[in-house]
DRENDO-1510 file (C-alpha; in Angstrom, 1 decimal, always signed):
<recs>
REC; n; res; u; v; w
REC; 1; MET; +196.9; -26.9; -58.1 .
REC; 2; SER; +194.0; -28.0; -58.1 .
REC; 3; ASP; +191.2; -27.1; -54.6 .
REC; 4; GLN; +191.6; -30.1; -51.5 .
REC; 5; ALA; +188.4; -31.2; -51.4 .
REC; 6; ASP; +186.6; -32.2; -48.4 .
REC; 7; ASP; +184.9; -35.3; -46.9 .
REC; 8; SER; +182.0; -35.1; -48.9 .
REC; 9; GLY; +183.9; -34.1; -52.4 .
REC; 10; ALA; +183.4; -30.8; -52.6 .
REC; 11; PRO; +186.3; -28.3; -53.4 .
REC; 12; ALA; +187.6; -26.4; -49.6 .
REC; 13; SER; +188.0; -23.1; -52.1 .
REC; 14; SER; +184.0; -23.8; -53.1 .
REC; 15; LEU; +182.9; -24.0; -48.9 .
REC; 16; ALA; +184.3; -21.2; -48.0 .
REC; 17; ARG; +183.1; -19.3; -49.9 .
REC; 18; GLN; +179.7; -20.2; -49.7 .
REC; 19; ALA; +180.9; -19.8; -45.7 .
REC; 20; THR; +181.6; -16.4; -46.9 .
REC; 21; GLU; +178.0; -15.7; -48.4 .
REC; 22; LEU; +176.6; -17.4; -45.9 .
REC; 23; ALA; +178.4; -15.2; -43.5 .
REC; 24; ARG; +177.4; -11.7; -44.9 .
REC; 25; ALA; +173.6; -12.7; -45.8 .
REC; 26; ILE; +173.0; -13.6; -41.7 .
REC; 27; PRO; +173.0; -9.4; -40.8 .
REC; 28; VAL; +170.7; -9.2; -43.4 .
REC; 29; TYR; +168.8; -12.1; -42.6 .
REC; 30; GLN; +168.3; -10.1; -38.5 .
REC; 31; ASP; +168.2; -6.6; -40.3 .
REC; 32; ALA; +164.7; -8.1; -41.6 .
REC; 33; PHE; +163.3; -9.9; -39.0 .
REC; 34; GLN; +164.4; -8.5; -35.6 .
REC; 35; PRO; +161.8; -5.7; -35.5 .
REC; 36; MET; +159.3; -9.1; -35.9 .
REC; 37; MET; +160.8; -11.3; -33.5 .
REC; 38; GLN; +160.6; -7.8; -31.4 .
REC; 39; GLU; +157.5; -7.2; -31.5 .
REC; 40; ALA; +156.8; -10.9; -31.0 .
REC; 41; GLY; +158.0; -11.5; -28.1 .
REC; 42; ARG; +156.4; -7.9; -26.9 .
REC; 43; ALA; +153.2; -9.7; -28.0 .
REC; 44; LEU; +154.1; -12.9; -26.0 .
REC; 45; SER; +155.1; -11.6; -23.1 .
REC; 46; VAL; +151.7; -9.2; -22.7 .
REC; 47; VAL; +150.5; -12.7; -23.4 .
REC; 48; GLY; +152.2; -14.5; -21.4 .
REC; 49; ARG; +151.5; -12.1; -17.8 .
REC; 50; ALA; +147.3; -12.5; -19.1 .
REC; 51; VAL; +147.9; -16.1; -18.5 .
REC; 52; ASN; +149.4; -16.0; -14.8 .
REC; 53; VAL; +147.1; -13.8; -14.0 .
REC; 54; ALA; +144.1; -15.8; -15.3 .
REC; 55; ILE; +146.0; -19.1; -13.4 .
REC; 56; ALA; +147.2; -18.1; -10.5 .
REC; 57; PRO; +143.7; -18.6; -8.6 .
REC; 58; ILE; +143.5; -21.7; -10.7 .
REC; 59; ARG; +147.3; -22.9; -8.8 .
REC; 60; GLY; +145.9; -22.1; -5.1 .
REC; 61; LEU; +142.9; -25.2; -6.0 .
REC; 62; VAL; +144.6; -27.7; -7.0 .
REC; 63; TRP; +145.0; -29.7; -3.9 .
REC; 64; GLY; +148.6; -31.3; -2.2 .
REC; 65; ALA; +149.3; -34.7; -0.7 .
REC; 66; GLU; +148.8; -32.6; +2.7 .
REC; 67; ARG; +145.8; -30.7; +1.6 .
REC; 68; VAL; +144.1; -34.2; +0.6 .
REC; 69; GLU; +145.6; -35.8; +3.8 .
REC; 70; ASP; +143.7; -33.3; +6.0 .
REC; 71; TRP; +140.2; -33.6; +3.6 .
REC; 72; LEU; +140.7; -37.5; +4.4 .
REC; 73; ALA; +141.3; -37.2; +8.0 .
REC; 74; THR; +138.0; -34.8; +8.6 .
REC; 75; LYS; +135.8; -35.3; +5.5 .
REC; 76; VAL; +135.7; -39.5; +5.2 .
REC; 77; ALA; +136.6; -40.1; +9.6 .
REC; 78; ALA; +132.9; -37.9; +10.2 .
REC; 79; LYS; +131.5; -40.1; +8.2 .
REC; 80; LEU; +132.6; -43.4; +9.4 .
REC; 81; GLU; +132.8; -42.0; +13.7 .
REC; 82; LEU; +129.8; -44.1; +14.4 .
REC; 83; LYS; +130.9; -47.1; +12.1 .
REC; 84; PRO; +131.6; -49.7; +14.7 .
REC; 85; VAL; +135.5; -49.7; +14.3 .
REC; 86; GLY; +135.5; -54.1; +13.4 .
REC; 87; GLU; +133.0; -52.5; +10.4 .
REC; 88; ILE; +135.9; -50.6; +9.5 .
REC; 89; VAL; +138.1; -52.2; +6.4 .
REC; 90; ALA; +140.6; -50.9; +3.5 .
REC; 91; PRO; +139.2; -49.6; +0.6 .
REC; 92; ASP; +139.9; -51.4; -3.3 .
REC; 93; LEU; +142.4; -49.7; -4.6 .
REC; 94; THR; +140.4; -49.0; -7.3 .
REC; 95; VAL; +138.7; -46.8; -6.4 .
REC; 96; ALA; +140.6; -45.0; -3.9 .
REC; 97; GLY; +143.3; -44.5; -5.9 .
REC; 98; PRO; +140.9; -42.9; -9.0 .
REC; 99; LEU; +139.4; -40.8; -6.4 .
REC; 100; ILE; +141.9; -39.5; -4.4 .
REC; 101; GLU; +143.8; -38.3; -7.8 .
REC; 102; ALA; +141.1; -37.0; -9.0 .
REC; 103; LEU; +140.1; -34.6; -6.3 .
REC; 104; ARG; +143.6; -33.3; -6.4 .
REC; 105; PHE; +141.4; -31.6; -9.0 .
REC; 106; ASN; +137.7; -31.1; -7.8 .
REC; 107; GLY; +138.4; -31.3; -4.3 .
REC; 108; HIS; +137.2; -27.4; -4.0 .
REC; 109; LYS; +133.8; -28.0; -5.4 .
REC; 110; PRO; +131.3; -28.7; -2.3 .
REC; 111; GLU; +128.6; -30.8; -3.5 .
REC; 112; LEU; +131.6; -33.2; -5.4 .
REC; 113; SER; +133.9; -33.1; -2.6 .
REC; 114; GLU; +131.6; -34.5; -0.4 .
REC; 115; MET; +130.7; -37.4; -2.9 .
REC; 116; TYR; +133.9; -38.6; -2.8 .
REC; 117; ALA; +133.9; -38.3; +0.9 .
REC; 118; SER; +131.3; -40.5; +0.9 .
REC; 119; LEU; +132.0; -43.1; -2.2 .
REC; 120; LEU; +135.0; -43.5; -0.8 .
REC; 121; ALA; +134.0; -44.5; +2.9 .
REC; 122; GLY; +131.2; -46.5; +1.3 .
REC; 123; SER; +134.3; -48.3; -0.3 .
REC; 124; MET; +135.6; -48.6; +3.4 .
REC; 125; GLN; +132.5; -50.9; +5.2 .
REC; 126; THR; +132.1; -54.1; +5.2 .
REC; 127; SER; +127.9; -53.9; +4.5 .
REC; 128; THR; +128.9; -50.9; +1.3 .
REC; 129; GLN; +132.3; -51.9; +0.3 .
REC; 130; HIS; +130.4; -54.0; -2.9 .
REC; 131; MET; +128.2; -51.3; -3.6 .
REC; 132; ALA; +131.5; -48.8; -4.6 .
REC; 133; HIS; +131.9; -49.3; -7.9 .
REC; 134; PRO; +135.6; -48.1; -9.4 .
REC; 135; THR; +133.7; -46.4; -12.4 .
REC; 136; PHE; +131.5; -44.2; -9.9 .
REC; 137; VAL; +134.9; -42.3; -9.1 .
REC; 138; GLU; +134.9; -41.2; -13.1 .
REC; 139; LYS; +131.6; -40.4; -13.2 .
REC; 140; ILE; +132.2; -37.6; -10.6 .
REC; 141; ARG; +135.0; -36.8; -12.1 .
REC; 142; SER; +133.0; -35.9; -15.5 .
REC; 143; MET; +130.1; -33.7; -13.5 .
REC; 144; THR; +130.0; -30.1; -13.4 .
REC; 145; THR; +128.5; -29.0; -10.0 .
REC; 146; LEU; +125.4; -27.9; -11.8 .
REC; 147; ASP; +125.1; -31.7; -13.0 .
REC; 148; ALA; +125.3; -33.2; -9.1 .
REC; 149; LYS; +122.5; -30.1; -8.6 .
REC; 150; VAL; +120.9; -31.7; -11.3 .
REC; 151; PHE; +121.0; -35.1; -10.0 .
REC; 152; GLU; +120.2; -34.5; -6.9 .
REC; 153; PHE; +117.1; -32.8; -7.5 .
REC; 154; ILE; +116.3; -35.5; -10.0 .
REC; 155; ALA; +116.7; -38.2; -7.2 .
REC; 156; GLU; +114.4; -36.7; -4.5 .
REC; 157; ASN; +111.7; -36.4; -7.0 .
REC; 158; ASP; +112.0; -39.1; -9.2 .
REC; 159; PRO; +110.4; -39.9; -11.6 .
REC; 160; LEU; +110.4; -36.1; -12.8 .
REC; 161; PRO; +107.7; -34.6; -15.5 .
REC; 162; THR; +109.0; -31.9; -18.1 .
REC; 163; ILE; +107.5; -31.4; -20.9 .
REC; 164; GLU; +109.0; -30.0; -24.5 .
REC; 165; VAL; +108.1; -27.9; -26.7 .
REC; 166; ALA; +108.3; -28.1; -30.1 .
REC; 167; ILE; +107.8; -25.7; -32.4 .
REC; 168; GLU; +104.7; -26.5; -35.7 .
REC; 169; THR; +104.9; -24.3; -39.3 .
REC; 170; ALA; +102.3; -23.8; -41.4 .
REC; 171; GLY; +102.7; -26.1; -44.7 .
REC; 172; VAL; +105.8; -27.8; -43.2 .
REC; 173; VAL; +105.0; -31.6; -42.4 .
REC; 174; GLY; +107.2; -32.2; -38.3 .
REC; 175; THR; +107.7; -30.3; -35.6 .
REC; 176; ALA; +111.1; -29.0; -34.2 .
REC; 177; SER; +112.4; -29.2; -30.8 .
REC; 178; LEU; +113.0; -26.2; -28.8 .
REC; 179; ALA; +112.8; -26.8; -25.0 .
REC; 180; PRO; +113.5; -30.6; -24.6 .
REC; 181; PHE; +112.7; -31.2; -20.8 .
REC; 182; VAL; +111.1; -28.3; -19.3 .
REC; 183; ASN; +110.9; -28.4; -15.2 .
REC; 184; ASN; +110.1; -24.6; -13.8 .
REC; 185; GLN; +111.3; -26.7; -10.6 .
REC; 186; LEU; +114.5; -27.9; -12.6 .
REC; 187; PHE; +115.6; -24.5; -14.3 .
REC; 188; GLY; +115.6; -23.4; -10.6 .
REC; 189; VAL; +118.5; -24.8; -9.5 .
REC; 190; ALA; +120.6; -23.9; -12.8 .
REC; 191; LYS; +119.1; -20.2; -11.7 .
REC; 192; SER; +120.5; -20.7; -8.5 .
REC; 193; LEU; +123.7; -21.2; -8.9 .
REC; 194; GLY; +123.4; -17.7; -11.3 .
REC; 195; PHE; +122.8; -18.7; -14.8 .
REC; 196; PRO; +121.0; -15.6; -16.5 .
REC; 197; PRO; +117.5; -16.6; -18.1 .
REC; 198; GLU; +118.0; -16.5; -21.7 .
REC; 199; LYS; +121.2; -19.9; -20.7 .
REC; 200; LEU; +118.5; -21.5; -18.5 .
REC; 201; ILE; +117.3; -24.0; -21.6 .
REC; 202; SER; +120.5; -24.8; -22.9 .
REC; 203; VAL; +122.6; -25.2; -19.8 .
REC; 204; MET; +119.8; -27.3; -18.4 .
REC; 205; GLN; +119.9; -29.8; -21.7 .
REC; 206; SER; +123.2; -29.7; -22.0 .
REC; 207; SER; +123.6; -30.9; -18.3 .
REC; 208; LEU; +120.5; -33.8; -18.7 .
REC; 209; GLU; +122.1; -35.3; -21.8 .
REC; 210; ASN; +125.6; -35.6; -19.9 .
REC; 211; LEU; +123.4; -37.4; -17.1 .
REC; 212; GLU; +122.1; -39.0; -19.3 .
REC; 213; ASP; +125.5; -40.1; -21.2 .
REC; 214; LEU; +127.1; -41.0; -17.4 .
REC; 215; SER; +124.2; -43.6; -17.5 .
REC; 216; LEU; +122.3; -41.8; -13.9 .
REC; 217; ILE; +119.2; -41.1; -15.5 .
REC; 218; LYS; +116.9; -41.5; -18.2 .
REC; 219; LEU; +115.2; -38.9; -20.5 .
REC; 220; VAL; +111.6; -39.5; -22.1 .
REC; 221; GLU; +110.4; -37.9; -24.6 .
REC; 222; SER; +107.2; -40.6; -25.9 .
REC; 223; LYS; +105.7; -41.3; -22.9 .
REC; 224; PHE; +104.1; -39.7; -19.5 .
REC; 225; LEU; +103.2; -40.3; -16.0 .
REC; 226; THR; +99.9; -40.6; -15.0 .
REC; 227; SER; +99.5; -40.2; -11.1 .
REC; 228; GLU; +97.4; -37.1; -9.8 .
REC; 229; ASP; +100.0; -35.5; -8.4 .
REC; 230; HIS; +102.4; -36.5; -11.1 .
REC; 231; LEU; +99.4; -34.4; -13.6 .
REC; 232; ARG; +99.4; -31.4; -11.7 .
REC; 233; GLU; +102.3; -31.2; -12.2 .
REC; 234; TYR; +102.4; -31.0; -16.0 .
REC; 235; LEU; +99.8; -28.6; -15.8 .
REC; 236; SER; +101.5; -26.5; -13.5 .
REC; 237; ILE; +104.6; -26.5; -16.3 .
REC; 238; GLU; +101.8; -26.0; -19.4 .
REC; 239; ASN; +100.9; -22.6; -17.6 .
REC; 240; GLY; +103.7; -21.8; -16.2 .
REC; 241; THR; +106.6; -18.8; -17.4 .
REC; 242; ILE; +108.2; -21.0; -19.7 .
REC; 243; CYS; +106.0; -22.2; -21.8 .
REC; 244; GLN; +103.9; -18.9; -21.2 .
REC; 245; ALA; +106.0; -17.2; -23.1 .
REC; 246; PHE; +106.3; -19.4; -25.9 .
REC; 247; ARG; +102.6; -19.1; -26.3 .
REC; 248; GLU; +103.1; -15.3; -26.1 .
REC; 249; LEU; +105.2; -16.0; -29.6 .
REC; 250; ASP; +102.0; -17.9; -31.5 .
REC; 251; ALA; +100.5; -14.3; -32.2 .
REC; 252; GLU; +103.3; -13.0; -34.4 .
REC; 253; GLY; +103.1; -15.1; -37.3 .
REC; 254; SER; +102.1; -19.1; -39.3 .
REC; 255; ARG; +103.8; -20.5; -36.5 .
REC; 256; SER; +102.5; -22.4; -33.2 .
REC; 257; HIS; +104.2; -23.8; -30.0 .
REC; 258; VAL; +102.9; -27.7; -29.2 .
REC; 259; PHE; +103.4; -29.3; -25.5 .
REC; 260; ARG; +104.2; -33.1; -25.6 .
REC; 261; ARG; +104.4; -34.5; -21.9 .
REC; 262; GLY; +107.6; -36.8; -21.2 .
REC; 263; TYR; +109.9; -36.7; -17.7 .
REC; 264; VAL; +113.1; -37.7; -16.7 .
REC; 265; ALA; +114.3; -40.8; -14.0 .
REC; 266; ILE; +116.8; -43.0; -12.1 .
REC; 267; THR; +118.6; -45.6; -13.6 .
REC; 268; GLN; +119.7; -48.8; -11.6 .
REC; 269; ILE; +122.8; -47.8; -11.8 .
REC; 270; GLY; +121.8; -44.0; -11.4 .
REC; 271; ARG; +120.0; -45.5; -7.5 .
REC; 272; ASN; +123.3; -47.3; -6.8 .
REC; 273; PHE; +125.3; -44.5; -7.1 .
REC; 274; ARG; +123.4; -41.5; -5.1 .
REC; 275; SER; +123.1; -44.4; -2.5 .
REC; 276; ILE; +127.3; -44.6; -1.7 .
REC; 277; THR; +127.2; -41.0; -2.3 .
REC; 278; SER; +125.0; -39.4; -0.6 .
REC; 279; MET; +125.8; -41.4; +2.8 .
</recs>
């Protein structure tokens, strides 16, 4: 008598044998892989604990609704307390909405929090509301504490003389740029935040490029400033410790360093941005 077939057409006895074989194979699978799975579980547990420890401080930095409300009632209100009540209006939602959302993750940074407060306060005054562009929220969101301090320094000293340090090699046409925008005082901004000397050139270049990408500044390498004050500053940079350190390397081989004058300046968008974020 033939085996009864299931819906797939396979004999029931054949399916039973396959199920039995599979059942017998499972303990072998478990015996082979269980130690490995236990070890992986222990590793994940260790990593999990490390991750929890690492992110624990961050949990307290993310602002909740109560913290944002407190910020609105203190920071923003303080900036508006001397303004006539009749000049205070509701902010544009395209500014206020993204700003409050961004504040949840950046509010713990004093420099950025201050910018957000000024921007929101400016968007709530009839005389300055037109300056509060929605993209300014994203510009602040895309800035680090170093970026904010660098931007403020450049804005206070606009335009800012800089020196490009490049290297020439005997027998090789052209030069290679090593430090495109050197300014002793500007590097002092990064140093004040705890960046070590060997990192100053790279972190400053990164910050300047980010600010340029945000259209807040422009980096000029092919031109230089000609006022007496700026010429004195160029000489100060060229005779400063950074450029002198590169000169000391020239005696070691066939390479030599050249110094080219340039400058950093605030764009028109940068001026508008600063006007409303530094109220």
